[in-house]
N, C-alpha and C positions, 0 to 999 in steps of 0.2 A: 219297578222290581215287583214282579209276582212270585210268589211262593206258595207252597202247600202247607197249610196249618195242620189240616187233617185231609182225608181223602176228599171230602166234599167242601171244604172251607179253604178259602184262599186269601192270602194277604195281597192287597192291590195298592197299598200306600205308597208314599214318596218321602224322599229324603230332601231336605232343604239345607244345603251346605253354604248358602249364599247369604243367609240372613244374619244381620249383624246384633239386633236385639230382639229377642222374644218378647212379645207384648210390649214392645217399645221400652223395656226397662232392663231385661235380664240378657247378660252378656253371655252368648252361647258359642264359645269358640270352636266348638265341634258341631255346631248347627242343631237341628232339630228334626225329628221325623213326624209327618203327619199319617197317622195310621188308619187304613180303612180295609174293610173285608167284604167278601161277598160269599154267601151261602148258596151253594147250588143243589137244590133237592127238587121234588116235583114243582115246587115253586121257588122262585129265586129271591133272595133278600139281599140288599146291599146294607152293611153296617156303617153308617156315618161317611161322609165325604171328606174332602181335604181344603186346606186354605187355597184361595184364589191365585196366591203366587204360584201354584204348582198344579193348576188345572189340567194343563195340556198332558203333562205326564200321567195325572190320574185317570184322565179319560182314556189315554192309550191303554193303560192297565186294564181298566175296567172292560172296554170293548173287547180286549183279548181275552180276558177271562170269561166273558159272556160266550164266546164262541157263537155268536149269532142269536143266542136267546134274548129274551125280553125281560127285564126284572119286574117282579110283581111288587116288591115292597122296598121302601127306603126306611131303615130304623134309625131314627134320629135320637142319639143318647144325650147329647150336649149341643146347646145352640150356639156356643162360641164361635166366631167366625173362621178360626183355623180348622175347625171341623165341619162346619155347616155351610162354608162358602159356596158350594156348588149345588146346593138344594134347588135353587130357582132353574138351574140350567138343567139338572136331572128331570124335573117336572116338565120342562119344554120339550126335551128329547122324548120322554116317556110319558105321555099325556095320562095314561091309564094307571100310572104307578100310584099306589097308596103310601102315604107317610105314616109311619107308626111312632108314635112319640108320646111322653108323658102329657097330662092335660096342660100342665104350665108350659111345656115346649110348644105345644099346638097354638097357645095364645100367644107365644112370642114370634111365631113366623112371620106375621104381617109386619113387625117391627123391623125385621132385616130384609123383607122383600115386599115392598109396598105395592108393586104392580102385579103380584100374582095372586090368583083367587085360589085359596086353599080350602074352601068350604066344603067341597064334595071329595076332597082328596086324602082326608085324614083320618087316622084311627088313634083316638086317645086312650091310652092304657093306664091302669093303676097298678098298686102292688100286687104281685103275683098272677095278674093276667096272662094270658098264653097266646101264642100264635102258631097255628099248625102250617107246617111247610110241605107235609107229606110224609116223609120218614123221620121227621123230628119235630119236636114241639119246643118253641122257645118260650122261657118264663122270664117275665120283666121284674126287675128288683129297683125298687125306688131309692134314690141316693141324694136327696134334696141336700143342697149347700156342701156337696163334694164335687165341685166347689161352687156351682151355680145351683139355684133353687129348683130348676127344671131337669136335673141330671138323672138318668136311670141307667141301669146296667142290663145287660141280656145274657140269660143262662141257657145254654144248650145241654140237656141232660144226656143225649145221645152221645156226644164226645166229651161230656164232662169238662165243658170249657165255658168260660165267663168272659164276655166282652165287658171290660171294666172302665170304659169312659177314661176320665183323667186319673182315676185311682191307679197306682202302681206305675205311673208314668215317669219319664226322666227326660232330661236333656241329652241332647247328642244324636246325630244320624246314625242308622242302623249300621251303616258300612264301616263305622269307626268303632274298633273293638276297645272297650275299656271296663274297668270294673264297675259293676252297678251302683253299688250304695252311694258312692261320692255324689254323684250327678242326680240321682234319685233322691237323695236327701235334700240337695240345694233346690230341687224342683218341689219337694213337698213342703217344705216349711215356708218358701216363697208363694206357692200357688195355694195350697191347701191348709197352710199352718194354722190359720184362725179357727179352723172348723174341727178340732179334735173330737168334740163331742159326736159330731156327725159322722166321722170316720169311725169311730168306736161303734155307732149304731150299724154302720155298714159291715163292719167285721163280724158282727154278731150275726147278721142275716147270712153273710157268706159262710160262716161256720156250720149251718145247716144244709148246706149244699155239697154235693159230691165234686169237687174241683180238681181236676188235673192240670189244665191249663188256664192262664191268665192272658188275655189280649188286651193291651191297653191302647190308649190313642196316642201316646208318645212312648218311643223307646221299645226295647225288644219284647218278643212274646216271652213269657216265663212258663217254663214247664218242669224245670228240674229244681228240687229242694225248695218247693213253694213255701215250706215252713220257716225258712230264712227270711224271705221276702215279707210274709204276713206278720212274722215276728217283729220286724223293724218297723213295719207300719203300727202294729199294736204299740211298742215303745214310744214312737213319735207322737201318735195321737193321744197319748196318755201324758204328754208332756214330761215324760220320765228322761233323765239324761242317759246318753248311750255311752259316753266316756268319762270316767272318774278324772277330772282335771280341770285346768283354769284357762279360760280365754282373757287374755290380757289386751284389750281394745283401747287405743289411744287415739286422740285429736290434737297435734300439735302444730303450733303455728311457727315458732323459731327453733325448735329442737330441744327445748328445755324439758317439756312434758315427755317426748319421746324418750329422752335419756332416763327419766325417771321410771317410765314404763319398762324400758328394757333391763333397768336395774331390779326392777320387781320380778321380771322373768328369771334373773339370776338368783335372787333371794329364793324364790320358790323351788329352784331346782336345787339349789344347795340344801334345802329342807326335805329333799327326797320326793318332790312331786315330780312324776316321770312325763306327764302329759300337760305341757303349757305351750300355749300358742299366742304369739304377739300379732296384733293386727293393727296396721296403720290406716285409720278410717278415712284419711284424706287421700289414699291412693288405692286401697283395695277394692275388690270387687264387693258392693254392699250386700249382694244377694249371698255371697260365701260368708261374709261377716255375720250375717243373720243366721245362716246355717251352722256355723260354729258356736254360736251362742246357744242355740238349742241342744247342740251336740254334747257340750261339755256341761259338767255339774256345778261349776262355779265360774264367776265373772269378776274381773276387776276393771273398772272404767278409770281412765286418766285423761283428763281434758283441761284446756285452757280456757280462762275466762275471756269473754269477748263481748263488747258492747253491753256490759252488765248483765250478761248470760252466758251462754257457753258456746264454745267455738263450733260453727255450724255442722262440721261432719259428725260430730258427736250427738248433736240435736237431731240430725238425720237418721243416725243410727237408731236412737232410741225411739224416734217415731216410728220406724219400721218395726221394732219389736213390740211397741204397743199395738200396732195394726195387726201383727201376726199372733197376738196372743200370748207373749212370752211370760212364763210363770214358773213356779216351784224351783228356784235357784236361789243361791247365796250370791250376794254381790258386794263387793267392797268399792270404795271411792277414792281417787286421788284428784285434788284440783290443784290448778296452778293460777296465779294472779300476781302480778308485779305491785299493784297498789291496792285494789278492792277485790278480792276473789269472789267470784259469784257462781262459778261452774258447779260446785258442789251442791249448792242450794239447787240450781235448776235440774241438775241430774236426779237428786233426791226426790223432786216434785214430780218429775216424769216417771220414776220408778214406782212412785206411790200409786200411780194410776193402773199398774199392773198388778196381776193376782199373785197372792202366795209366794212373794219374794222376801227373802230375809236380808235386809240391807244392813250391813256392818257398820256400826258406830265406833268411833268417831272418823269423820272424814279426815284424810291426811291432806294438809295444806303445804303446798310448795310456795316458796316465794322466788320467781323467776327461773332460778336454778336449784336443783336438788343439792343440798349440802350434807356434810357428815352429821350435822345435828338433826337432820331429818330421817337418818337410818334407824334409831329406836321406833319410831312411828311405822315406818315401812315394814319392819320386822314384825311389829304387833299386827299390823294389817294382813299380812300374809299368814300369821299363825291363826288369827281369828277367822278368815276366810276358809282356811282348811280345817277348822275344828269340827 
């Protein structure tokens, strides 16, 4: 698919509707796009390639867009294989092309392409370095750990456009129309979520530039209401809740813990809490559960004890939250155990490793099945979490 971004910048990326798991872990029911761009000026620059899965379609787009011209530069903003997969093939086809990348990316090239000699083919750039194409000057913006250490963005002042690497990306092919925020949020917290401070640093840099269009490496090109997208990124990267409400995440073996979790949902709604989500960690998309945990302002965990520990789906969920830097939330705990409840202790220990969490005491303990005698403790937990 070739589309005009501006008069002299074209989108030459491809949709991948056949992929089942992005990065071999994230369910993508509507696929993913691998975005690539070409700038046609006195000199020609390709901005990133695509995953090897879609090489043939990308090459067709590239050659059509070139219209017989030879590219002078390949700008590599990110070395992850879904964007850098065709670097070696580009060098082979265009032996005089120069690769423009951050110093860290230049050092990574040989890690991915052992048999290619890059020694005379690279231009290593640093913060605010520029590249003249003729009618425009590109400026490079370093964005380390958004979400790899070598990442950089490319700013075109002529068209007021920034090629934003993985920042502002989302899951989903471009041919599938859907609301941006949901899949962009799931993408952000699972891909970039750990690196909020680095995203904040990048947003500060972008605030000094006159940007009218954002061209990410996944998802749609953004040109309308940029304040909305940037505002969400600001909220997400500050670890601030987006929605005042409660995620009730549960891991149940035989249904007793699930019943307690759903009873907690009812209690919260009875108390006037409008935004309550129940998530069965044994069956839900884990990436979506992580997204909801960051989106909501509070969370209640309910889990069965298992092998003197906690039922594995809950352990897996909390491990994901640890890895992604979950913080600044109020959390309540419900544990279930038929003879020696241990789930609460384990959950508390895992939460203690996260930053700026307020874990509500005491833990509500259910013995096998929730009983009427447990309701006062459940009510108290609901009140304490919402206080």
